[in-house]
N, C-alpha and C positions, 0 to 999 in steps of 0.2 A: 343626143338631143338635149339642149339646154333646159333646165328646170325653171329658169327665171333669171332675173337680175337682182343681185344682192349687193348692197353697199355696206362698207365698214369704215366709219370715221374714227381713226385712231388704230393703226396697225402696230401696236406694241406687242408685248408678251401674249396678251389674250387675243387681241384682234387679229393677229397673224395666224394664230391657231385656229380660230373660227373661220378665217378666210380659206385656209387650206381645206378644212372640213366641208364647207359649202361648195367649194370647187370640186371636191371629190364626188359630191352629190349631183354634179352636172350644172351648177349654177355659173352664170357669167358674173364674175365678182370685180367690183370696183373698190379699191382701197385707198385711204389717204394717210398721209403723214405730214406732220408740221416741218420735219427736218429734211432739207434737200439731200443731205448726205445719206439718208435711209431709202431714197427712192429706188435705187438700184436693188437694194435688199428685198424690198417688198415686191419687186417684179417677179420673184420666184414663186409667189403664191397668189398673186391677183392677176386678172386680165387687164385691168385699166388702172395703173397707179397714178396718183395725183398728189400734188402739194396742196394742202388746204389748212388754212388757219380760220377757224370759225369766228373769231373775234374781229377779224379784218373785214371792215365794211365793203372793201373792194373785192373780196373773194369771189371767184367764179363758182356759183352754186348750181349751174345748169345740169350737173350730173345727177342731181336729186330727182329730176323729172322722169328719168328713165328706169327708176328702181321699183321692184315689188316689195322689197324688204330692206330695212336699214338698221344696222347695229351701231349704236354710239358707245364707243369703248374709249373714251378719252381718258387721260390721266396726266397729272402734273409731273414735271421733271424734278430732279433733285438739285438743279443748278441754282435756284433762287430760293428766297425765304418761303417757307411752306404756305403761310397765309397769302403771300403775294401770288404764288402760283395757283392756289386754290381759287383765288378770286378771278384770275385771268382765265383759267380753264372752265371752272364751274359757275362762277359768278357772272362772267361775260360771255365766254364761248358757247356754252350750252344754250342759254337763252337766245343768242344771235342765230345759232343753227335752228332752233325751233321757230324763230321768226321767219327764217328762209323757207322752212318746210311749209309754213302757213301761207307763203307767197308763191308757191310753186305755180307754173303756168300750165299745169295739167291736172286733171281729176282722176289720173290713174291710181287705182287703190294701192295704198302703201301701208305696210305694217312696220312700226318703229319700236326697237327694243333698246332701252337705255340700261347700261350697267352702272349701278349705284353701289353703295356700301352698306352692309349691316351695321357698321359703325355709327350710322345716324341714330341708332337707338341710344347711344351714349351710356350714361351711367344710370341703369335701372336697379342698381343694388343687387345684381344677379337674378332678378326675377325673370320668369318666362315672358318673351315678347313674341307677338305675331304682327301681321300686317296692319292690324288696326291700332297697334300701340303708337301713340304719337312720337315723332322724333324728338330727341333732346336737343334743343337749339340753344343751350346755355353756353356752349363753346362756339367760337366764331367759325371754325371749320365745319362743324356740324350744321350751323345755320346756313352756310354757303351750299353745302351738299343738299340740304333739304330744299333750299331755294331752287336748285337745278332740277330736283325731282318735280317741284311745283310747275316749273316751266314746261317739262315734258308732258305732265298730266293736263296741261292747259291747251294741248293741241286741239284745235276746234274745227278742222276741215272735215267735211262729211266723207271725204275719201281716205282719210287717215285714222287708224287706230294705233294705240301705243300701249306699252307695258314697261314696267320698271323691275329689273332683277337686282335685288340687294344681295351682294356677294359677301361671304365670309373672307377671311384672310386666305390667300391663294397658295396652294402647294402643287407640286407636280414635277415634271421634267425641268431640270436646271433651277428649281426652286425647292430644294430639299429642306423644308423647315425643320423637320425632326433632327437632322444632322446638325443644323444651325443652332438649335436649342441645346443639343448635347455638347456642342463645342464650348459651351459656358459651364461645363461641369466644374464644380467646386468653386465657382466665381460668385461674387456678389453682384446682383444686377439691380440697378436703381429704378425698379419698376414694382408695382404692387402685384405680388404673387397671388393674391386672392381674386383678382379679376378674371372674369370668364370671358373668352373670346369665341367667335364663330369661325369656321374654316370651310374650304371647298377645294376639291381637286380641279385642276385645269380641265381635265376631260369632261367633268360634269358641268363646267361652264359651257363648253362647246355643246354638249347634248342639251343643256337647259336652254340655250339660245335657239337651237334647232327646234326643240319642243315648243317653245313659245311662238316661234314663227309658223310652224305647221298648224298650230292650234289657234293662231291669232289672238293670243291672250291680251287682256286689257287689265289695267290696274297694277297693283303692286304685289310682288311675290319675293319671298325669302329664298334664295338659292344658296343653301348651306348644307353641309353634311350633318351626320347625327351626333358629332362630338360636342359635348357641353361640359368641359372641364375648365377648372381654373388654371392659370399659368403654372402654378405650383403643382398641382395634381398631374397635369399633363407632362411637365418636365421630370417629375419624380418617376412616373411610369416609364418614360422613354429611357431615362438614365439607368433605372433598374433593369430594364431589358438589356442594355448595353453592359451592365456590370461596372458602371462608373459612379463617381460621387455626384450627388444631386446638385442641381443649381440652387443657389442661395438667393432668395428674393426678398427685397425690402417689403415692409408691411404698411407703407404709407404712400400717399400720392404726391407726386412732384407738383410744385406750384404751377398753376396755369396749364397743366398737362391735359391732353385730350383723352378723356377716360372712356373706355369701352368695357362695360361690365353688365352683360346680359346673356341670358339663355335664349337663343334665337330659334324659333319653331320653323320647321320646313314642312309642316303638315298640309298647308294649303296646296302646294305643288304636288305633294304625294297623293292627295285626294283626287287630283286630276289624272293621276296615272304616271307621274314622273317619279322614277326611283334613282336615287344616286348610285353610280356604279362603284364608287369608293365611299364606304360609309364613314371612314375616318382615316387619319394619317397612319393609324396602326395597320389597317388593311393595306395601305399603300406600301408600308415597310415589308409586309409579308409577300406582296406581289413583286416588289423589287428584289 
């Protein structure tokens, strides 16, 4: 028996994994991709694959009417300049999708989950941040990301409620960030090693999305693991474990760089009963 109808806009690395999980739970899953060449690929884990470009004013959005839940998991490609793709995906695409949701031809209850980035906190000087910490809009990419969040939070239909999950940097199957960091052993990396990043395992994104849907969460939540280390401290610990030379980090910021330097708290989700299954990438290494 089907548990309901769930849609995923953006079946990339994260979206496809969420689709597989929801399908395993008995949901009828609709999944979208922007790229026609990926349509056959997503057929393996969704019931109803579709080509959909949110920023296209002619796009068919009728699939939104039959959903009980919707995950917005869009992400820019690497083919164009970063600012241009951010503007297309987050500055135009997300608001257009939200507008389509507001104009649905049904009052069927719908829960919307939007995957954002903890990077919106920007440069907080390494201070602790929670969901009431304002985003740092000083960089254009952050401003675009924060604007997309504003669009999601503006959903005003009486039949729709929404939440935002701010993700840390993603690691997990086929994204072995620890090995990638260690591959720079002994090399000089032109990034500030003092900056603190947030992280999250792919499995906990899946579980976090399911938790948000099951509890019909509203508002903003940080979906990050427990690790709160600087790039330097993290790489030093990883390299020491491997018995290799440390990574050498620059101690200054590159001009016009997109800075993320904050300790991101996950206590709000934890207080609701959500517990990360992987507390840090060190646990992931042990499990692997």
